[in-house]
GULO-251059 format. One record per residue (C-alpha): residue number from 1; y, x, z. Coordinates in steps of 0.05 Angstrom, whole numbers, plus 32768, in hexadecimal, padded with zeros to 4 digits. Layout:
N
+-----+------+------+------+
| seq |   yy |   xx |   zz |
+-----+------+------+------+
| NUM |    Y |    X |    Z |
...
+-----+------+------+------+
This chain:
491
+-----+------+------+------+
| seq |   yy |   xx |   zz |
+-----+------+------+------+
|   1 | 7920 | 7C9E | 7B1A |
|   2 | 7965 | 7CBE | 7B18 |
|   3 | 7985 | 7C79 | 7B16 |
|   4 | 795F | 7C61 | 7B53 |
|   5 | 7971 | 7CA0 | 7B7B |
|   6 | 79B9 | 7C9D | 7B65 |
|   7 | 79BF | 7C54 | 7B78 |
|   8 | 799E | 7C5F | 7BBC |
|   9 | 79CB | 7C99 | 7BCF |
|  10 | 7A09 | 7C76 | 7BB3 |
|  11 | 79FC | 7C38 | 7BDD |
|  12 | 79F1 | 7C62 | 7C1B |
|  13 | 7A33 | 7C88 | 7C13 |
|  14 | 7A58 | 7C49 | 7BFE |
|  15 | 7A40 | 7C26 | 7C3E |
|  16 | 7A56 | 7C61 | 7C68 |
|  17 | 7A9A | 7C61 | 7C45 |
|  18 | 7AA5 | 7C17 | 7C4F |
|  19 | 7A94 | 7C1C | 7C99 |
|  20 | 7AC3 | 7C58 | 7C9F |
|  21 | 7AFB | 7C2E | 7C80 |
|  22 | 7AF7 | 7BFC | 7CB9 |
|  23 | 7B04 | 7C33 | 7CEC |
|  24 | 7B3A | 7C57 | 7CC3 |
|  25 | 7B85 | 7C52 | 7CCD |
|  26 | 7BA6 | 7C41 | 7C8B |
|  27 | 7BE7 | 7C28 | 7CA8 |
|  28 | 7C2B | 7C33 | 7C86 |
|  29 | 7C61 | 7C42 | 7CB9 |
|  30 | 7C9D | 7C53 | 7C8E |
|  31 | 7CD3 | 7C1D | 7C8C |
|  32 | 7CD5 | 7C15 | 7C41 |
|  33 | 7C9D | 7C3E | 7C1F |
|  34 | 7CAC | 7C21 | 7BDA |
|  35 | 7CF5 | 7C36 | 7BDD |
|  36 | 7CE2 | 7C7C | 7BF4 |
|  37 | 7CAC | 7C81 | 7BBF |
|  38 | 7CDF | 7C6C | 7B8A |
|  39 | 7D10 | 7CA0 | 7BA3 |
|  40 | 7CDB | 7CD5 | 7BA0 |
|  41 | 7CC3 | 7CC7 | 7B59 |
|  42 | 7D09 | 7CB9 | 7B3D |
|  43 | 7D20 | 7CFD | 7B57 |
|  44 | 7CF8 | 7D1E | 7B1F |
|  45 | 7D31 | 7D0A | 7AF0 |
|  46 | 7D64 | 7D32 | 7B19 |
|  47 | 7D41 | 7D76 | 7B19 |
|  48 | 7D6F | 7DB1 | 7B10 |
|  49 | 7D4C | 7DF1 | 7AFE |
|  50 | 7D8E | 7E19 | 7AFF |
|  51 | 7D8A | 7E23 | 7B4A |
|  52 | 7D46 | 7E45 | 7B50 |
|  53 | 7D5E | 7E8A | 7B65 |
|  54 | 7D53 | 7E7C | 7BAF |
|  55 | 7D09 | 7E6B | 7BA4 |
|  56 | 7CFA | 7EA3 | 7B73 |
|  57 | 7CE2 | 7ECE | 7BAD |
|  58 | 7CB5 | 7E95 | 7BC4 |
|  59 | 7C96 | 7E91 | 7B7E |
|  60 | 7C8A | 7EDC | 7B7B |
|  61 | 7C71 | 7EDC | 7BC3 |
|  62 | 7C3F | 7EA4 | 7BB2 |
|  63 | 7C25 | 7EC8 | 7B75 |
|  64 | 7C21 | 7F0D | 7B95 |
|  65 | 7BFC | 7EF6 | 7BD3 |
|  66 | 7BCB | 7ECE | 7BA8 |
|  67 | 7BBF | 7F09 | 7B79 |
|  68 | 7BB4 | 7F3B | 7BB1 |
|  69 | 7B87 | 7F0A | 7BD7 |
|  70 | 7B5A | 7EFB | 7B9B |
|  71 | 7B56 | 7F45 | 7B88 |
|  72 | 7B3E | 7F5A | 7BCD |
|  73 | 7B13 | 7F1C | 7BD7 |
|  74 | 7AEE | 7F27 | 7B96 |
|  75 | 7ADC | 7F6E | 7BA9 |
|  76 | 7AC4 | 7F5A | 7BEE |
|  77 | 7AA1 | 7F1D | 7BD2 |
|  78 | 7A7B | 7F47 | 7BA0 |
|  79 | 7A62 | 7F74 | 7BD7 |
|  80 | 7A4C | 7F36 | 7BFF |
|  81 | 7A28 | 7F1C | 7BC1 |
|  82 | 79FD | 7F5B | 7BBE |
|  83 | 79E4 | 7F50 | 7C05 |
|  84 | 79E5 | 7F04 | 7C04 |
|  85 | 799A | 7EFF | 7C10 |
|  86 | 79A7 | 7F14 | 7C58 |
|  87 | 79A1 | 7ED6 | 7C84 |
|  88 | 79D5 | 7EF0 | 7CB6 |
|  89 | 7A07 | 7EFC | 7C7E |
|  90 | 79FC | 7EB6 | 7C61 |
|  91 | 7A07 | 7E96 | 7CA5 |
|  92 | 7A46 | 7EC0 | 7CB1 |
|  93 | 7A63 | 7EAF | 7C6C |
|  94 | 7A52 | 7E65 | 7C75 |
|  95 | 7A79 | 7E65 | 7CB7 |
|  96 | 7AB3 | 7E8D | 7C9A |
|  97 | 7ABE | 7E62 | 7C5C |
|  98 | 7AB9 | 7E21 | 7C83 |
|  99 | 7AFC | 7E2F | 7CA6 |
| 100 | 7B38 | 7E1D | 7C7B |
| 101 | 7B6A | 7E53 | 7C68 |
| 102 | 7BA2 | 7E30 | 7C8D |
| 103 | 7B78 | 7E33 | 7CCD |
| 104 | 7B6E | 7E7E | 7CC0 |
| 105 | 7BB9 | 7E85 | 7CB6 |
| 106 | 7BC7 | 7E63 | 7CF8 |
| 107 | 7B97 | 7E93 | 7D1A |
| 108 | 7BB6 | 7ED2 | 7CFC |
| 109 | 7BFC | 7EBA | 7D09 |
| 110 | 7BEA | 7EBE | 7D53 |
| 111 | 7BD0 | 7F05 | 7D4B |
| 112 | 7BFD | 7F27 | 7D18 |
| 113 | 7C39 | 7EF9 | 7D13 |
| 114 | 7C5B | 7ED9 | 7CD7 |
| 115 | 7C51 | 7F0C | 7CA0 |
| 116 | 7C2C | 7F1C | 7C5F |
| 117 | 7BF1 | 7F39 | 7C84 |
| 118 | 7BE2 | 7EF6 | 7CA6 |
| 119 | 7BE7 | 7ED2 | 7C63 |
| 120 | 7BB9 | 7F03 | 7C40 |
| 121 | 7B84 | 7F02 | 7C76 |
| 122 | 7B86 | 7EB6 | 7C78 |
| 123 | 7B71 | 7EB4 | 7C2F |
| 124 | 7B47 | 7EF2 | 7C28 |
| 125 | 7B16 | 7EE1 | 7C60 |
| 126 | 7AFF | 7E9B | 7C48 |
| 127 | 7B05 | 7EAD | 7BFF |
| 128 | 7ADA | 7EEB | 7C06 |
| 129 | 7AA4 | 7EBF | 7C25 |
| 130 | 7AAA | 7E8B | 7BEE |
| 131 | 7AA9 | 7EBF | 7BB7 |
| 132 | 7A6E | 7EE3 | 7BD7 |
| 133 | 7A45 | 7EA2 | 7BD7 |
| 134 | 7A57 | 7E8D | 7B90 |
| 135 | 7A50 | 7ED3 | 7B73 |
| 136 | 7A0A | 7ED6 | 7B91 |
| 137 | 79F8 | 7E93 | 7B73 |
| 138 | 7A13 | 7EA8 | 7B2E |
| 139 | 79EB | 7EE9 | 7B31 |
| 140 | 79AD | 7EC2 | 7B46 |
| 141 | 79B5 | 7E91 | 7B0C |
| 142 | 79B9 | 7ECB | 7ADA |
| 143 | 797F | 7EF1 | 7AF8 |
| 144 | 794E | 7ED9 | 7AC3 |
| 145 | 792B | 7F1A | 7AB1 |
| 146 | 78E0 | 7F1E | 7AC2 |
| 147 | 78D0 | 7F4D | 7AFB |
| 148 | 78A8 | 7F7C | 7ACF |
| 149 | 78E4 | 7F88 | 7AA1 |
| 150 | 7916 | 7F9B | 7AD6 |
| 151 | 78FE | 7FE2 | 7AE1 |
| 152 | 78F8 | 8007 | 7B23 |
| 153 | 7942 | 8016 | 7B2C |
| 154 | 795E | 7FD5 | 7B4A |
| 155 | 79A5 | 7FF1 | 7B4C |
| 156 | 79A4 | 8000 | 7B01 |
| 157 | 7989 | 7FBB | 7AF3 |
| 158 | 79BF | 7F9B | 7B1E |
| 159 | 79F9 | 7FC3 | 7B00 |
| 160 | 79E4 | 7FC7 | 7AB7 |
| 161 | 79BE | 7F86 | 7AAC |
| 162 | 79CC | 7F51 | 7AE0 |
| 163 | 7A16 | 7F5B | 7AEA |
| 164 | 7A29 | 7F60 | 7AA0 |
| 165 | 7A02 | 7F21 | 7A91 |
| 166 | 7A24 | 7EFB | 7AC9 |
| 167 | 7A68 | 7F1A | 7AC1 |
| 168 | 7A89 | 7EE3 | 7A95 |
| 169 | 7A75 | 7EAF | 7AC9 |
| 170 | 7A8F | 7EDA | 7B02 |
| 171 | 7AD2 | 7EE3 | 7ADF |
| 172 | 7AD7 | 7E98 | 7AD0 |
| 173 | 7ACB | 7E86 | 7B19 |
| 174 | 7AFA | 7EBC | 7B32 |
| 175 | 7B32 | 7EA1 | 7B06 |
| 176 | 7B27 | 7E5C | 7B22 |
| 177 | 7B26 | 7E78 | 7B69 |
| 178 | 7B68 | 7E9A | 7B58 |
| 179 | 7B85 | 7E56 | 7B48 |
| 180 | 7B6C | 7E3F | 7B8C |
| 181 | 7B8C | 7E7C | 7BAC |
| 182 | 7BCF | 7E68 | 7B8D |
| 183 | 7BC9 | 7E23 | 7BAC |
| 184 | 7BB3 | 7E40 | 7BEF |
| 185 | 7BED | 7E72 | 7BEF |
| 186 | 7C1F | 7E3B | 7BDF |
| 187 | 7C09 | 7E0F | 7C19 |
| 188 | 7C0E | 7E4A | 7C4A |
| 189 | 7C58 | 7E3C | 7C46 |
| 190 | 7C4D | 7DFF | 7C72 |
| 191 | 7C3B | 7E2E | 7CAC |
| 192 | 7C77 | 7E5C | 7CA1 |
| 193 | 7C64 | 7E8D | 7C6A |
| 194 | 7C9D | 7E8F | 7C38 |
| 195 | 7C75 | 7E76 | 7BFC |
| 196 | 7C85 | 7E39 | 7BD2 |
| 197 | 7C69 | 7E0A | 7C08 |
| 198 | 7C9F | 7E23 | 7C38 |
| 199 | 7CD7 | 7E08 | 7C0D |
| 200 | 7CB0 | 7DCB | 7BF9 |
| 201 | 7CA9 | 7DB7 | 7C41 |
| 202 | 7CF3 | 7DC6 | 7C4F |
| 203 | 7D0B | 7D9C | 7C14 |
| 204 | 7CDF | 7D62 | 7C26 |
| 205 | 7CF8 | 7D62 | 7C6D |
| 206 | 7D40 | 7D5F | 7C53 |
| 207 | 7D30 | 7D2A | 7C1E |
| 208 | 7D42 | 7D57 | 7BE3 |
| 209 | 7D0D | 7D39 | 7BB6 |
| 210 | 7D29 | 7D56 | 7B75 |
| 211 | 7D1F | 7D9C | 7B93 |
| 212 | 7CD9 | 7D88 | 7BA8 |
| 213 | 7CC9 | 7D76 | 7B60 |
| 214 | 7CE7 | 7DB7 | 7B48 |
| 215 | 7CB8 | 7DDF | 7B75 |
| 216 | 7C7C | 7DB5 | 7B61 |
| 217 | 7C8B | 7DBD | 7B17 |
| 218 | 7C95 | 7E08 | 7B1F |
| 219 | 7C51 | 7E0B | 7B42 |
| 220 | 7C30 | 7DE3 | 7B09 |
| 221 | 7C4E | 7E13 | 7AD7 |
| 222 | 7C33 | 7E4F | 7AFD |
| 223 | 7BED | 7E31 | 7B00 |
| 224 | 7BEE | 7E18 | 7AB8 |
| 225 | 7C02 | 7E5D | 7A9D |
| 226 | 7BD0 | 7E87 | 7AC5 |
| 227 | 7BA9 | 7E9A | 7A87 |
| 228 | 7BE8 | 7EB8 | 7A67 |
| 229 | 7BFF | 7EE3 | 7AA0 |
| 230 | 7BBE | 7EF3 | 7AC4 |
| 231 | 7B89 | 7F09 | 7A92 |
| 232 | 7B63 | 7F47 | 7A7E |
| 233 | 7BA1 | 7F65 | 7A5E |
| 234 | 7BD1 | 7F59 | 7A99 |
| 235 | 7B9F | 7F5E | 7AD2 |
| 236 | 7BB0 | 7FA5 | 7AE8 |
| 237 | 7BFC | 7FA0 | 7AE1 |
| 238 | 7BFD | 7F5D | 7B07 |
| 239 | 7BD2 | 7F7B | 7B3F |
| 240 | 7BFF | 7FB8 | 7B46 |
| 241 | 7C3F | 7F8F | 7B43 |
| 242 | 7C24 | 7F61 | 7B79 |
| 243 | 7C16 | 7F9A | 7BA8 |
| 244 | 7C5A | 7FBA | 7B9A |
| 245 | 7C7F | 7F78 | 7BA5 |
| 246 | 7C66 | 7F74 | 7BED |
| 247 | 7C98 | 7FA2 | 7C0F |
| 248 | 7C86 | 7F8E | 7C56 |
| 249 | 7C3E | 7F7E | 7C67 |
| 250 | 7C44 | 7F78 | 7CB2 |
| 251 | 7C1E | 7FA1 | 7CE4 |
| 252 | 7BD5 | 7F9F | 7CF6 |
| 253 | 7BDA | 7F9F | 7D41 |
| 254 | 7B95 | 7FB0 | 7D5E |
| 255 | 7BAB | 7FA0 | 7DA5 |
| 256 | 7BBE | 7F59 | 7D91 |
| 257 | 7B7B | 7F51 | 7D6E |
| 258 | 7B55 | 7F69 | 7DAB |
| 259 | 7B7E | 7F3D | 7DD9 |
| 260 | 7B71 | 7F01 | 7DAC |
| 261 | 7B25 | 7F0C | 7DAB |
| 262 | 7B1B | 7F20 | 7DF4 |
| 263 | 7B4E | 7EF3 | 7E15 |
| 264 | 7B74 | 7EBF | 7DEC |
| 265 | 7B37 | 7E9B | 7DCF |
| 266 | 7B0B | 7EA1 | 7E0D |
| 267 | 7B02 | 7E5B | 7E2A |
| 268 | 7B2C | 7E51 | 7E69 |
| 269 | 7AEF | 7E44 | 7E97 |
| 270 | 7AD4 | 7E89 | 7E87 |
| 271 | 7B17 | 7EAD | 7E85 |
| 272 | 7B2F | 7E90 | 7EC7 |
| 273 | 7AEB | 7E8A | 7EE9 |
| 274 | 7AEE | 7E3F | 7EF4 |
| 275 | 7ABE | 7E1E | 7F24 |
| 276 | 7A82 | 7DFA | 7F06 |
| 277 | 7AA1 | 7DB5 | 7F10 |
| 278 | 7AE4 | 7DCA | 7EF3 |
| 279 | 7AC2 | 7DEB | 7EB7 |
| 280 | 7A9B | 7DAB | 7EA8 |
| 281 | 7ADB | 7D83 | 7EAD |
| 282 | 7AFF | 7DB2 | 7E7D |
| 283 | 7AC8 | 7DAF | 7E49 |
| 284 | 7ABF | 7D64 | 7E53 |
| 285 | 7B09 | 7D55 | 7E48 |
| 286 | 7B0A | 7D81 | 7E09 |
| 287 | 7ACB | 7D5F | 7DEE |
| 288 | 7ADF | 7D17 | 7DFC |
| 289 | 7B2A | 7D1B | 7DEE |
| 290 | 7B2C | 7D4B | 7DB2 |
| 291 | 7AE9 | 7D5E | 7D94 |
| 292 | 7ACC | 7D17 | 7D90 |
| 293 | 7B0A | 7CF5 | 7D73 |
| 294 | 7B19 | 7D31 | 7D47 |
| 295 | 7AD3 | 7D32 | 7D29 |
| 296 | 7AD1 | 7CE6 | 7D23 |
| 297 | 7B14 | 7CE2 | 7CFE |
| 298 | 7B03 | 7D1E | 7CD2 |
| 299 | 7AC2 | 7CFC | 7CBC |
| 300 | 7AE7 | 7CBA | 7CB0 |
| 301 | 7B1A | 7CDB | 7C82 |
| 302 | 7AE4 | 7D03 | 7C5F |
| 303 | 7AB6 | 7CC8 | 7C51 |
| 304 | 7AED | 7C98 | 7C3B |
| 305 | 7B0A | 7CCF | 7C0F |
| 306 | 7AC5 | 7CDD | 7BF1 |
| 307 | 7ABC | 7C94 | 7BDC |
| 308 | 7B02 | 7C8E | 7BC0 |
| 309 | 7AF9 | 7CD0 | 7B9B |
| 310 | 7ABA | 7CB4 | 7B7A |
| 311 | 7ADF | 7C75 | 7B64 |
| 312 | 7B19 | 7C9E | 7B49 |
| 313 | 7AEA | 7CCB | 7B21 |
| 314 | 7AC4 | 7C90 | 7B04 |
| 315 | 7B05 | 7C6E | 7AF0 |
| 316 | 7B2A | 7CAA | 7AD2 |
| 317 | 7AF7 | 7CD8 | 7AB1 |
| 318 | 7AFC | 7CB1 | 7A6E |
| 319 | 7B46 | 7CC5 | 7A67 |
| 320 | 7B32 | 7D0D | 7A56 |
| 321 | 7AF7 | 7CFB | 7A29 |
| 322 | 7AFD | 7CF7 | 79DE |
| 323 | 7AC7 | 7CC1 | 79E1 |
| 324 | 7AF9 | 7C92 | 7A03 |
| 325 | 7B3F | 7CA7 | 79EF |
| 326 | 7B62 | 7CC3 | 79B2 |
| 327 | 7B94 | 7CEB | 79DD |
| 328 | 7B6A | 7D0E | 7A13 |
| 329 | 7BA3 | 7D41 | 7A1B |
| 330 | 7BCD | 7D0E | 7A43 |
| 331 | 7B94 | 7D01 | 7A73 |
| 332 | 7B86 | 7D4B | 7A77 |
| 333 | 7BCE | 7D5A | 7A8D |
| 334 | 7BCB | 7D21 | 7AC0 |
| 335 | 7B8B | 7D3C | 7AE0 |
| 336 | 7BA2 | 7D85 | 7ADD |
| 337 | 7BE1 | 7D73 | 7B04 |
| 338 | 7BB9 | 7D4F | 7B3A |
| 339 | 7B85 | 7D87 | 7B3C |
| 340 | 7BBA | 7DBD | 7B40 |
| 341 | 7BDF | 7D9D | 7B7A |
| 342 | 7BC0 | 7DB2 | 7BBD |
| 343 | 7BA6 | 7D78 | 7BE7 |
| 344 | 7BD3 | 7D8F | 7C1F |
| 345 | 7C12 | 7D87 | 7BF5 |
| 346 | 7BFB | 7D43 | 7BDA |
| 347 | 7BED | 7D2C | 7C21 |
| 348 | 7C31 | 7D45 | 7C38 |
| 349 | 7C53 | 7D1E | 7BFF |
| 350 | 7C2F | 7CDD | 7C12 |
| 351 | 7C3C | 7CEA | 7C5C |
| 352 | 7C87 | 7CE8 | 7C4F |
| 353 | 7C80 | 7CA9 | 7C25 |
| 354 | 7C50 | 7C81 | 7C51 |
| 355 | 7C54 | 7C9F | 7C96 |
| 356 | 7C1D | 7CBF | 7CC1 |
| 357 | 7BD8 | 7C9F | 7CB9 |
| 358 | 7B97 | 7CAE | 7C95 |
| 359 | 7BB2 | 7C90 | 7C55 |
| 360 | 7BD9 | 7CCE | 7C3C |
| 361 | 7B9C | 7CFA | 7C49 |
| 362 | 7B6C | 7CCB | 7C25 |
| 363 | 7B9A | 7CC2 | 7BE8 |
| 364 | 7BA5 | 7D0D | 7BE3 |
| 365 | 7B5C | 7D1F | 7BE7 |
| 366 | 7B49 | 7CE8 | 7BB6 |
| 367 | 7B7D | 7CFE | 7B82 |
| 368 | 7B6E | 7D49 | 7B85 |
| 369 | 7B22 | 7D46 | 7B88 |
| 370 | 7B1D | 7D0A | 7B5B |
| 371 | 7B45 | 7D2F | 7B25 |
| 372 | 7B15 | 7D6A | 7B28 |
| 373 | 7AD7 | 7D3F | 7B20 |
| 374 | 7AF7 | 7D12 | 7AEB |
| 375 | 7B06 | 7D4F | 7AC1 |
| 376 | 7ABF | 7D6A | 7AC6 |
| 377 | 7A9E | 7D27 | 7AB6 |
| 378 | 7ACF | 7D1A | 7A7D |
| 379 | 7ABD | 7D5D | 7A5D |
| 380 | 7A72 | 7D4F | 7A65 |
| 381 | 7A7D | 7D0B | 7A44 |
| 382 | 7A96 | 7D2F | 7A06 |
| 383 | 7A55 | 7D57 | 7A03 |
| 384 | 7A2A | 7D18 | 7A00 |
| 385 | 7A0A | 7D09 | 79BC |
| 386 | 7A03 | 7CBF | 79AC |
| 387 | 79D8 | 7C9D | 7978 |
| 388 | 79F8 | 7C80 | 793A |
| 389 | 79EF | 7C38 | 7951 |
| 390 | 7A11 | 7C45 | 7994 |
| 391 | 7A45 | 7C10 | 79A4 |
| 392 | 7A8E | 7C1E | 7995 |
| 393 | 7AA6 | 7BF1 | 79CD |
| 394 | 7AC1 | 7C1E | 7A05 |
| 395 | 7AAB | 7BF1 | 7A3E |
| 396 | 7A63 | 7BEE | 7A25 |
| 397 | 7A64 | 7C38 | 7A15 |
| 398 | 7A7C | 7C47 | 7A5D |
| 399 | 7A4A | 7C1B | 7A82 |
| 400 | 7A0C | 7C1E | 7A56 |
| 401 | 7A0D | 7C64 | 7A39 |
| 402 | 7A3B | 7C96 | 7A5D |
| 403 | 7A35 | 7C80 | 7AA6 |
| 404 | 79E8 | 7C7E | 7AA8 |
| 405 | 79E5 | 7CC4 | 7A8B |
| 406 | 7A1B | 7CE5 | 7AB6 |
| 407 | 7A1B | 7CBD | 7AF7 |
| 408 | 79EA | 7CEB | 7B1B |
| 409 | 7A11 | 7D27 | 7B05 |
| 410 | 7A52 | 7D07 | 7B1F |
| 411 | 7A30 | 7CFE | 7B63 |
| 412 | 7A1B | 7D47 | 7B63 |
| 413 | 7A63 | 7D5C | 7B54 |
| 414 | 7A7B | 7D2E | 7B8C |
| 415 | 7A4B | 7D4E | 7BBE |
| 416 | 7A63 | 7D93 | 7BA9 |
| 417 | 7AA9 | 7D7D | 7BBD |
| 418 | 7A93 | 7D5D | 7BFE |
| 419 | 7A98 | 7D9C | 7C27 |
| 420 | 7ADD | 7DAA | 7C09 |
| 421 | 7AF4 | 7D63 | 7C1B |
| 422 | 7ADC | 7D6D | 7C62 |
| 423 | 7B02 | 7DAF | 7C69 |
| 424 | 7B41 | 7D8F | 7C4E |
| 425 | 7B38 | 7D51 | 7C7B |
| 426 | 7B38 | 7D7E | 7CB7 |
| 427 | 7B75 | 7DA7 | 7CA3 |
| 428 | 7B9E | 7D69 | 7C91 |
| 429 | 7BA0 | 7D59 | 7CDB |
| 430 | 7BD9 | 7D8B | 7CDF |
| 431 | 7C03 | 7D56 | 7CBB |
| 432 | 7BF7 | 7D23 | 7CF3 |
| 433 | 7BB3 | 7D03 | 7CE5 |
| 434 | 7B88 | 7D09 | 7D23 |
| 435 | 7B51 | 7D32 | 7D02 |
| 436 | 7B3A | 7D75 | 7D1E |
| 437 | 7B76 | 7D97 | 7CFF |
| 438 | 7BA5 | 7D6D | 7D2A |
| 439 | 7B85 | 7D85 | 7D6A |
| 440 | 7B80 | 7DCD | 7D52 |
| 441 | 7BCA | 7DCC | 7D41 |
| 442 | 7BDB | 7DAD | 7D84 |
| 443 | 7BB2 | 7DE3 | 7DA8 |
| 444 | 7BD7 | 7E1A | 7D83 |
| 445 | 7C1B | 7DF9 | 7D93 |
| 446 | 7C08 | 7DF9 | 7DDD |
| 447 | 7BED | 7E41 | 7DD6 |
| 448 | 7BA8 | 7E29 | 7DEC |
| 449 | 7B84 | 7E58 | 7DBD |
| 450 | 7B42 | 7E4F | 7DE2 |
| 451 | 7B43 | 7E05 | 7DD0 |
| 452 | 7B58 | 7E16 | 7D89 |
| 453 | 7B1D | 7E45 | 7D81 |
| 454 | 7AEA | 7E13 | 7D9B |
| 455 | 7B06 | 7DDD | 7D6D |
| 456 | 7B02 | 7E0D | 7D32 |
| 457 | 7AB8 | 7E19 | 7D43 |
| 458 | 7AAD | 7DCE | 7D42 |
| 459 | 7AD1 | 7DCA | 7CFF |
| 460 | 7AA6 | 7E02 | 7CE2 |
| 461 | 7A64 | 7DE4 | 7CF9 |
| 462 | 7A79 | 7D9F | 7CDF |
| 463 | 7A86 | 7DBD | 7C9A |
| 464 | 7A44 | 7DE3 | 7C9B |
| 465 | 7A20 | 7DA2 | 7CAC |
| 466 | 7A42 | 7D7E | 7C72 |
| 467 | 7A30 | 7DB7 | 7C43 |
| 468 | 79E7 | 7DB1 | 7C57 |
| 469 | 79E6 | 7D65 | 7C4E |
| 470 | 7A0A | 7D6D | 7C0B |
| 471 | 79D5 | 7D9D | 7BF3 |
| 472 | 799D | 7D6E | 7C0A |
| 473 | 79BF | 7D36 | 7BE4 |
| 474 | 79C2 | 7D5E | 7BA4 |
| 475 | 797A | 7D73 | 7BAD |
| 476 | 7968 | 7D2A | 7BB5 |
| 477 | 798B | 7D19 | 7B74 |
| 478 | 796B | 7D57 | 7B54 |
| 479 | 79AC | 7D63 | 7B2F |
| 480 | 79CC | 7DA6 | 7B3D |
| 481 | 79FE | 7DC1 | 7B0C |
| 482 | 79FB | 7E0E | 7B09 |
| 483 | 7A34 | 7E32 | 7B2B |
| 484 | 7A44 | 7E5A | 7AED |
| 485 | 7A54 | 7E1E | 7AC4 |
| 486 | 7A76 | 7DEF | 7AF4 |
| 487 | 7A7E | 7E11 | 7B36 |
| 488 | 7AC0 | 7E2E | 7B20 |
| 489 | 7ADC | 7DE8 | 7B24 |
| 490 | 7AB6 | 7DCE | 7B60 |
| 491 | 7AB3 | 7E02 | 7B97 |
+-----+------+------+------+
């Protein structure tokens, strides 16, 4: 039954992906992409780590903003988790987390300017919503006590029974979300915050590829060593040091916030009291020239990336499984590098190599998300127990034993990442692909914040719709990996 359902849903999504390919722009516009690609990858041999003083502040800035953001977000998220049964709260959090942190950064840059406050709010707001949802799911999964054994004091049951039981899973997910916060903080440099992404963008624009590799490797080292410098022994000192390092936070200007809400984002027809005909024309132009093409292109990039992510995962999960390779460490390093590199940075790299089209976005989304799913499926493969007479031939083992057992689970993982792929597809428009992010960025550049806000609403509702379809798809497969065990690598 599982096989039939998996095949049905796979064929449906494959058909959608193939049709999407026909409408997608995969053109390569650089004069000699192979020469540029060779220059980029050969530059790794010329890295000089002796001249890193000028980016030391960017490294510390990236770490401190990520630490402060996850510290505050986890507190707010835990409060949200307590009241998550509220329908209004769930709707609010769904809307909040559906907007990418770069979009939030672009909003707060208009209100508070280019400073630490804008960067912190850009991460804290969506991350609090994500943590609130996942914490609530973890607590629900661990709420296994019968009603008659819980006692009358619900607060005592919550604090002394439910939370301690769920605490290891909460910590595990929070640490993963901290890794995500590091990636998010890094890419805020592309909008002007002086984190690692700021210098990465600058070096790429100047063609200093060896310096680009230096920054990427420094970032990989930071991510790979998280467990050594951010754990239960160093937690408090790192938090305090991060707060102390931020000497200038910026100013919370209430007047700017009020102006933004009551004037800047109010649609022009309402703000300037347009006539009925002029108002219809304004909304009609926005709908036909920006919303429709933006949504269409965002869906194209999402669906094509989803299919390529599936193929990548199916192809590469054996490289981290002891059932298929004697040196899974090599494959593990390969997938960790891809997983640790933000999609935005990957897309930026391929944009410089191939020129503006949907191709850089699709490759970036495939590599990042495919690496995450490959790692998870590879680890699950190691947990499978085979009979003694199971074939030793790897091809037969793959197609006749492993794939039938784990294919439905791979699809479930893929649908978990679907919403993330949609969010990233939208934001990658800032790099030149005509997704919703392209039109949002153009609206901000023209200081048409009313258009920006309406396009953000469309982006949020599109992500919510994908999230609902994704959940329906997982329910159809009847395979839903608990958040506590795999959500830390999927959400």
